[in-house]
Residue, then its C-alpha position, 0 to 999 in steps of 0.5 A: x794311955x788316956x784318962x778315959x781309957x784307964x778309967x774304962x779298964x778299971x771299970x771292967x776289971x774282973x774283981x769289980x763284979x764283987x762291988x754292988x756299985x759296979x752293977x748299978x753302973x752297968x744298969x745305967x745308959x740303956x735305951x728306954x725300950x730296953x728298960x721297959x722290956x726288962x721290967x716286962x720280961x722279969x715280971x712275966x717270968x716271975x709271974x708264970x713261975x709262982x703261978x705254977x707248981x714250985x719245984x727245984x727245977x722251976x725255981x732254977x728255970x726262973x733264975x736262968x730265965x731272969x738272968x739270961x734275959x737281963x744278959x741279952x739286954x746288956x749285950x744289946x746295950x754293949x754292957x760287960x754286965x753280960x759276962x757275970x750274968x751270962x756265966x751264972x745263967x748258962x750254968x743254970x741253963x745247963x742243969x735245966x737242959x740236961x734234965x730236959x735231955x736237950x743235950x746240944x743246948x748244954x753244948x751251946x751254953x758251954x760255948x757261950x761261957x767260953x767265948x762270951x762270958x769269960x772273956x768279958x770277966x778276964x779280958x777287960x779290953x774285950x768289952x771296951x768300946x764295942x760300939x766302935x768295933x762293930x762291922x758288917x760281914x759285907x764290909x771291904x768287899x768281902x761279903x761273899x767270902x764272909x757269908x760263905x765261910x759263915x755258912x760252911x761253919x754253920x754246916x760243919x757245926x750242925x753235922x757234928x751236933x746232930x751226930x752227937x745227939x744221935x750217937x753219943x747223948x741220944x736226944x729225943x729231939x735231935x734235929x730241933x736241938x741241933x739246929x738251934x744250937x748250931x745257929x746259936x754257936x754261929x751267932x756267938x762267934x759273930x758276936x765275938x768278932x763284932x759283926x752286926x749280922x750276928x743279930x740275924x742269927x740271934x733272931x733265928x736262934x730265938x725262933x728255933x729255941x721257941x720251937x725247941x722248948x715249946x716241943x720239950x714242954x709239950x712232951x713233958x720234959x720241961x715247963x713253959x717258962x723257958x718257952x716264954x723266956x725265948x719269946x722275950x729273947x726274940x723281942x730283945x732282938x727286935x729292939x736291936x733291929x729297930x731301936x736306932x739308939x742300939x749301936x750293934x745294928x745301927x752304925x756306919x760302916x767304912x766307905x766301901x761298905x757304905x757304897x755296897x749298902x746303897 
């Protein structure tokens, strides 16, 4: 094992989350656009919260929004910081989603914990050299097969989630809640498998979550902070698409893929 590999493994050890220096290190090396978006987003979330009625739910929503937004930016910049931030924010999101009766969002956040957050904390290699493992669904001439499997997975998950929202938990917004969660779960799977195409799903999920939490707030089951937070999530997806310094969506595939892209 090389010295660089050893140091990387140590850097990603789960017990490092208890060291303040680890958080400082994880905040280094982000793209300038990500730093600017982080400051803007945290300021907006904080300002909206303190400008409204302060309750335990609004405080929880603010914390979930701040941590969740920072988590998505850390994913964009391939930093394992998303493990601990994602875990804490997902737990808070679950509490807020239960209060708002968006039960499939509870399932979505639970999936995030299982396949995006815990692996980063307990499997150091999971988050190592992410930029070198990213690929496209259409690489190696398997585009049709991979997209068909992705569509099938999405359809099955959507069916299960809609059934649960109409027969087990009884959500007031079953279709919106189910579609947003199904897109998010599909995106999470693609992220775990290191597919760049995951950002198409994160963008679609961001749009659906804006609709979901906008309708939820309009119906009086939540405040508008989460609605704005998901708009900020969407801006992070745009950073991934258009910032050439982000490896997730700006990398060179293998030779077979390169020929297809042309």
